[in-house]
C-alpha positions as CSV (number, residue, x, y, z in Angstrom):
1,X,-10.1,25.8,-2.2
2,X,-8.5,23.5,0.4
3,X,-5.7,24.7,2.7
4,X,-2.2,24.1,1.6
5,X,-0.3,21.2,3.3
6,X,2.5,23.5,4.6
7,X,0.1,25.8,6.4
8,X,-1.8,22.9,7.9
9,X,1.4,21.4,9.3
10,X,2.4,24.7,10.9
11,X,-1.0,25.3,12.5
12,X,-1.3,24.7,16.3
13,X,-4.4,24.3,18.3
14,X,-5.0,23.8,22.1
15,X,-5.4,20.3,23.5
16,X,-9.0,19.7,24.5
17,X,-7.8,18.0,27.7
18,X,-4.9,20.1,29.0
19,X,-5.0,23.1,26.7
20,X,-1.4,22.7,25.7
21,X,-0.3,23.3,22.2
22,X,-0.9,20.5,19.6
23,X,-0.1,20.4,15.9
24,X,-3.3,20.0,13.8
25,X,-2.1,16.7,12.4
26,X,-1.0,15.2,15.7
27,X,-2.8,12.2,16.9
28,X,-1.9,12.8,20.6
29,X,-1.1,15.8,22.8
30,X,2.7,15.8,23.5
31,X,2.0,17.4,26.9
32,X,-0.7,15.1,28.5
33,X,-0.9,12.3,25.9
34,X,-4.6,12.6,25.3
35,X,-5.8,11.5,21.8
36,X,-6.9,14.5,19.7
37,X,-9.7,15.0,17.2
38,X,-8.9,14.6,13.5
39,X,-9.0,18.3,12.8
40,X,-9.6,20.0,9.4
41,X,-6.6,19.2,7.4
42,X,-6.0,17.7,3.9
43,X,-5.5,14.0,3.3
44,X,-1.8,14.5,2.4
45,X,-1.0,16.3,5.6
46,X,-3.0,13.8,7.6
47,X,-0.8,11.0,6.4
48,X,2.5,13.0,6.4
49,X,2.7,13.0,2.6
50,X,3.7,15.6,0.1
51,X,0.8,17.0,-2.0
52,X,1.7,15.4,-5.3
53,X,0.1,12.9,-7.7
54,X,3.3,10.8,-7.7
55,X,2.6,9.2,-4.3
56,X,5.1,6.7,-3.0
57,X,2.7,3.8,-2.4
58,X,5.1,2.0,0.0
59,X,5.5,5.1,2.1
60,X,1.7,5.7,2.0
61,X,1.0,2.3,3.4
62,X,3.8,2.6,6.0
63,X,2.3,5.9,7.2
64,X,-1.3,4.7,7.2
65,X,-0.7,1.4,9.0
66,X,1.6,3.1,11.5
67,X,-1.0,5.6,12.5
68,X,-3.8,3.0,12.6
69,X,-1.8,0.8,15.0
70,X,-1.6,3.7,17.4
71,X,-5.4,4.1,17.2
72,X,-6.2,0.4,17.7
73,X,-9.4,0.1,19.9
74,X,-7.6,-2.1,22.5
75,X,-5.4,0.9,23.3
76,X,-8.5,2.9,24.4
77,X,-10.5,0.2,26.1
78,X,-9.8,1.8,29.6
79,X,-10.1,5.4,28.4
80,X,-13.0,7.8,28.8
81,X,-15.9,7.7,26.3
82,X,-14.7,11.0,24.8
83,X,-11.2,9.6,24.1
84,X,-12.7,6.4,22.6
85,X,-14.9,8.5,20.3
86,X,-12.0,10.8,19.3
87,X,-9.8,7.8,18.5
88,X,-12.6,6.4,16.3
89,X,-12.9,9.7,14.5
90,X,-9.2,9.8,13.9
91,X,-9.3,6.3,12.5
92,X,-12.2,7.1,10.2
93,X,-10.4,10.2,8.9
94,X,-7.2,8.2,8.3
95,X,-9.2,5.6,6.4
96,X,-10.8,8.2,4.2
97,X,-7.4,9.8,3.5
98,X,-5.8,6.5,2.7
99,X,-8.6,5.3,0.4
100,X,-8.4,8.6,-1.5
101,X,-4.6,8.7,-1.9
102,X,-4.0,5.1,-2.8
103,X,-6.4,5.3,-5.8
104,X,-5.0,7.2,-8.7
105,X,-8.3,8.5,-10.0
106,X,-9.5,9.7,-6.6
107,X,-6.1,11.2,-5.9
108,X,-6.1,13.1,-9.1
109,X,-9.6,14.5,-8.5
110,X,-8.6,15.4,-4.9
111,X,-5.5,17.2,-6.1
112,X,-7.6,19.1,-8.6
113,X,-9.9,20.1,-5.8
114,X,-7.0,21.2,-3.6
115,X,-6.0,23.5,-6.5
116,X,-9.4,25.0,-6.8
117,X,-10.7,22.9,-9.8
118,X,-13.6,20.5,-9.2
119,X,-13.7,17.2,-11.1
120,X,-17.0,15.4,-10.6
121,X,-16.3,11.6,-10.6
122,X,-19.9,10.7,-9.7
123,X,-21.4,12.4,-12.8
124,X,-23.2,9.9,-15.0
125,X,-24.3,12.2,-17.8
126,X,-23.2,12.5,-21.4
127,X,-19.5,12.9,-22.1
128,X,-19.0,16.5,-23.4
129,X,-15.8,15.7,-25.3
130,X,-16.7,14.2,-28.8
131,X,-13.3,12.5,-29.2
132,X,-13.5,10.9,-25.8
133,X,-17.1,9.8,-26.4
134,X,-16.1,8.2,-29.7
135,X,-13.1,6.5,-28.1
136,X,-15.3,5.1,-25.3
137,X,-18.0,3.8,-27.7
138,X,-15.5,2.0,-29.9
139,X,-13.7,0.4,-26.9
140,X,-17.0,-0.6,-25.3
141,X,-18.3,-2.2,-28.5
142,X,-15.0,-4.1,-28.9
143,X,-15.4,-5.5,-25.4
144,X,-19.0,-6.4,-26.0
145,X,-18.2,-8.1,-29.3
146,X,-15.3,-10.2,-27.9
147,X,-16.2,-13.8,-28.4
148,X,-13.1,-15.6,-27.2
149,X,-10.9,-15.7,-24.1
150,X,-7.9,-14.8,-26.3
151,X,-9.6,-11.7,-27.6
152,X,-10.9,-10.4,-24.3
153,X,-7.5,-11.1,-22.7
154,X,-5.9,-8.9,-25.3
155,X,-8.5,-6.2,-24.8
156,X,-8.1,-6.3,-21.1
157,X,-4.4,-6.0,-21.3
158,X,-4.7,-3.1,-23.7
159,X,-7.2,-1.4,-21.3
160,X,-4.9,-1.8,-18.4
161,X,-2.0,-0.4,-20.4
162,X,-4.0,2.7,-21.3
163,X,-4.9,3.3,-17.7
164,X,-1.3,3.3,-16.8
165,X,-0.4,5.5,-19.7
166,X,-3.1,8.0,-18.7
167,X,-1.8,8.1,-15.2
168,X,1.7,9.0,-16.5
169,X,0.1,11.8,-18.6
170,X,-1.7,13.1,-15.5
171,X,1.5,13.1,-13.6
172,X,3.2,15.1,-16.3
173,X,0.3,17.6,-16.4
174,X,0.4,18.2,-12.7
175,X,4.2,18.6,-12.7
176,X,3.8,21.2,-15.5
177,X,1.0,22.8,-13.5
178,X,-1.3,22.4,-16.5
179,X,-4.6,22.0,-14.6
180,X,-6.7,22.2,-17.7
181,X,-5.0,19.1,-19.1
182,X,-4.9,17.4,-15.7
183,X,-8.6,17.8,-15.4
184,X,-9.3,16.5,-18.9
185,X,-7.1,13.5,-18.3
186,X,-8.7,12.8,-14.9
187,X,-12.1,12.5,-16.7
188,X,-10.5,10.3,-19.3
189,X,-9.0,8.1,-16.6
190,X,-12.4,7.7,-15.0
191,X,-13.8,6.1,-18.2
192,X,-10.6,4.1,-19.0
193,X,-10.7,2.6,-15.5
194,X,-14.4,1.7,-16.0
195,X,-13.6,0.0,-19.4
196,X,-10.7,-1.9,-17.8
197,X,-13.0,-3.2,-15.1
198,X,-15.6,-4.2,-17.7
199,X,-12.9,-6.1,-19.7
200,X,-11.6,-7.9,-16.6
201,X,-15.1,-8.9,-15.5
202,X,-15.9,-10.3,-19.0
203,X,-12.6,-12.1,-19.1
204,X,-13.4,-13.7,-15.7
205,X,-16.9,-14.7,-16.8
206,X,-15.7,-16.2,-20.1
207,X,-12.8,-18.1,-18.3
208,X,-15.2,-19.6,-15.8
209,X,-17.6,-20.6,-18.5
210,X,-14.9,-22.7,-20.1
211,X,-14.2,-24.8,-17.0
């Protein structure tokens, strides 16, 4: 299980340069100003966010771009090779955290992992849930059979609406600390998002073909 956000914030390590105390999520040492390594902290802590599914997207972007500006390569052009390498490591870790937290599916799976429940988003095997399997087969067939822009537009809008509704249900499950339901819904969101993408792609192809 991953470390909790609060404990990560409270942790202090010595600066590699001056040995002064540095918070694990700090980009720079407050004593000597040297850039620090990214450290082993969770994505929420890294970006100064609360560990919740209901992420404030505006705040997330503000935090991310604010940190990245401080790590711009131009700021380290005259620094030592070690500091340039550390700044790049920090930037890479921030990118990974941002890409995970801005995506509802990745964020849900990451939260589940933080809570000790693994949800494999890369698995390509058979769906174990019969109802979910039937739902996906029916929706995929409807998309494949769509023979007009009007039909695929409707199906695409329906798919997008179901993705949003599923995200709302995931939020409710996490807020109720119902990890069983949150995990089930995260898997469902994976397939709904894939269907929505397929519908958008077909809509784009059909629209272009009419030009």
